[in-house]
C-alpha positions, 0 to 999 in steps of 0.5 A, spaced: 306 662 764 308 661 771 316 661 772 320 657 777 321 664 782 327 660 785 331 660 778 333 665 773 328 666 768 328 669 761 322 671 758 324 671 751 319 669 746 316 663 751 310 668 753 305 668 748 303 675 749 310 677 752 307 681 757 306 680 765 301 684 768 305 685 775 312 683 777 314 682 784 321 681 786 323 680 793 331 681 791 335 684 786 333 686 778 338 686 773 337 688 766 342 687 761 339 691 756 335 697 755 328 698 759 322 701 756 317 703 761 311 706 758 308 707 765 310 711 771 316 707 775 316 708 782 323 706 787 321 706 794 313 707 792 308 702 789 304 709 787 308 713 783 305 719 780 311 721 775 315 718 770 320 716 775 318 717 783 323 716 788 322 715 795 329 717 798 336 720 796 339 719 790 347 719 787 351 721 781 357 718 783 364 719 780 371 722 782 366 727 786 359 724 789 353 728 788 347 726 793 340 729 792 334 730 797 338 727 803 333 729 809 327 734 810 324 738 816 316 739 816 314 743 821 306 743 823 306 750 827 306 757 826 311 758 832 316 754 833 322 756 837 329 754 836 335 752 832 334 748 826 340 742 827 342 738 821 345 732 823 350 729 818 352 721 817 359 722 819 364 725 824 371 728 821 372 725 815 377 729 810 371 731 806 371 737 802 363 738 801 358 743 798 351 743 801 345 746 799 339 747 803 332 749 801 326 752 805 320 756 806 317 759 812 310 761 812 311 768 814 310 775 811 317 778 808 320 771 809 317 766 804 322 761 800 330 761 801 336 757 800 343 756 803 349 754 800 355 752 805 362 750 803 367 747 808 372 741 809 371 737 815 379 736 817 380 729 821 387 730 823 386 736 827 379 736 827 375 742 825 372 746 820 377 749 815 376 754 809 368 754 810 363 759 807 356 760 807 351 764 803 344 766 804 339 767 798 332 770 799 330 772 806 329 766 811 327 767 819 335 766 821 341 770 819 346 766 822 349 759 819 354 755 823 358 748 822 359 744 828 360 738 832 355 735 837 360 730 840 358 724 835 357 727 828 358 733 824 352 738 824 349 744 821 346 749 825 341 754 822 339 760 826 339 760 834 335 758 840 331 764 839 329 763 832 322 763 831 319 759 825 312 758 822 311 752 818 318 751 816 319 746 810 326 745 809 330 740 805 337 738 804 337 738 796 344 737 795 351 734 798 357 734 793 363 730 796 370 730 794 377 729 796 376 723 801 371 719 804 366 721 798 362 715 799 357 713 805 353 720 805 347 717 802 343 715 809 344 717 816 342 724 816 336 727 820 333 734 822 330 737 828 329 743 832 333 744 838 332 749 844 339 748 847 346 747 844 349 744 850 354 739 848 355 742 841 363 744 840 368 746 835 363 751 832 365 756 826 360 761 823 362 763 816 361 770 814 355 772 810 357 777 804 350 779 802 344 779 805 337 782 804 332 783 810 324 782 810 324 789 808 328 789 802 334 792 805 341 790 803 347 788 807 354 788 805 358 784 810 353 785 815 346 782 817 344 787 822 341 792 816 340 799 819 338 802 812 336 801 805 344 799 803 348 798 809 356 796 808 357 794 815 364 794 818 370 794 813 375 789 815 380 790 810 385 795 808 385 801 804 391 805 803 391 812 807 385 810 811 386 810 819 389 803 822 382 802 826 378 802 819 372 805 818 366 803 813 367 805 806 365 805 799 371 804 795 371 808 788 377 807 784 378 810 777 380 805 771 386 809 769 391 813 773 389 821 774 382 819 772 376 821 776 371 818 780 364 821 782 357 820 786 352 823 782 345 826 784 341 827 778 334 831 777 328 826 775 325 831 770 331 834 767 336 829 768 343 830 764 342 838 765 340 839 773 345 835 777 350 835 783 356 831 784 361 829 789 368 828 785 375 826 786 380 828 781 386 824 782 390 830 778 387 836 780 385 840 774 383 847 777 388 853 776 391 856 783 389 850 787 394 845 788 397 842 782 397 837 777 402 832 779 398 827 783 395 833 787 388 831 788 382 835 789 375 833 792 370 837 788 363 839 790 359 841 784 352 843 782 349 845 775 342 847 773 344 847 766 349 844 761 351 851 759 350 858 761 348 861 768 349 856 773 353 852 769 359 848 773 359 852 780 364 848 783 367 848 790 374 845 790 378 842 796 385 840 795 390 836 799 393 842 803 386 844 806 385 850 801 378 852 798 377 854 791 370 857 788 369 857 781 365 863 781 363 868 786 363 866 794 357 869 797 355 868 805 348 869 806 347 870 814 351 872 819 358 869 820 361 869 827 367 867 830 369 865 837 375 869 837 379 875 834 382 873 827 390 875 827 394 874 821 401 878 819 399 877 812 392 880 811 392 887 807 386 891 803 388 893 796 389 901 796 383 905 794 378 900 797 372 904 800 368 900 805 361 903 806 355 902 809 358 897 813 358 897 821 364 894 824 364 893 832 372 894 832 377 894 827 384 893 830 390 895 826 397 892 830 404 895 829 408 892 824 416 892 825 418 894 819 425 892 816 429 899 817 423 903 820 422 901 827 415 899 830 411 905 827 411 904 819 406 900 815 408 895 811 405 897 805 408 904 805 401 907 804 397 911 808 390 910 811 386 916 809 380 915 812 376 910 816 369 912 817 363 908 820 355 909 820 
């Protein structure tokens, strides 16, 4: 059966076995019904190795267009230095977009990574608006930027000092919404650049969380200095200085509640522990009160009951210190100056023995009605003895 290739042809029932070994088309193929392919189907390739093998990008269209597999970069060296520049097919277009970039870096501690970017390339006043970026995994870069190179919108991964090792990078997804949602299926490119001259309107989205090659976590920072680095706090916390400080914010679920940081024994968890606690309403008698008079408590516990239980040091908002059991100072206490007070007294019948003082100063007290030579308590000091 040899049809006229210049005419439309309906195979129908005219072919004895209803089967052609090969069918080559130089133009479009229109299928009015279902198509049943028992082998592999290749689009853009004559050697498909899966049921559906597509060379190039794909599109799911609707009110929002979803493009896939738009461009790639395949580095062939263990040391490639520079910024990875991804050039988009358009300039400012009033498009709200999400871009997903997946990659692999052949380097210890890096491996697989992914970047998700969002933004709006506003055309009326050209610039990037409401942009975000997140980094999953540990790529060789810590910075993601959106920009314009004078002709097209671009994405910059890393900077001109970033070192790549056999980088494999694919722009896997592009979601276009709002306006100008078509025309994103081709025209993408990727390259490593060593100069950023001519690139303008650069914005750098803040990376909210980042894990470095050592497994350390940064929140609000990619310059990680410890296992958990909170970075520089840039918001407002009530009653903290206006200059802001790095902070962990713990807030009780109810008014008057308690928050704590707990240090627990590995062997006797639940009984041997220490904690730093904040009481919104202070429960400690003699220190502050209960009407929003908070207290910071340092507590240690060796057992849940008995000796060593609930040994607390309490600091109230007025700076007063309260100890729940005996206060004992081990070692020598020194002072840089004499301690003066008009309201310090020793209880009567108190004998201080076997203690050496270098000096004791008893100052005159101007008592009401008795001049400067009477004592406030009216009691005599019967004996002052040193050893």
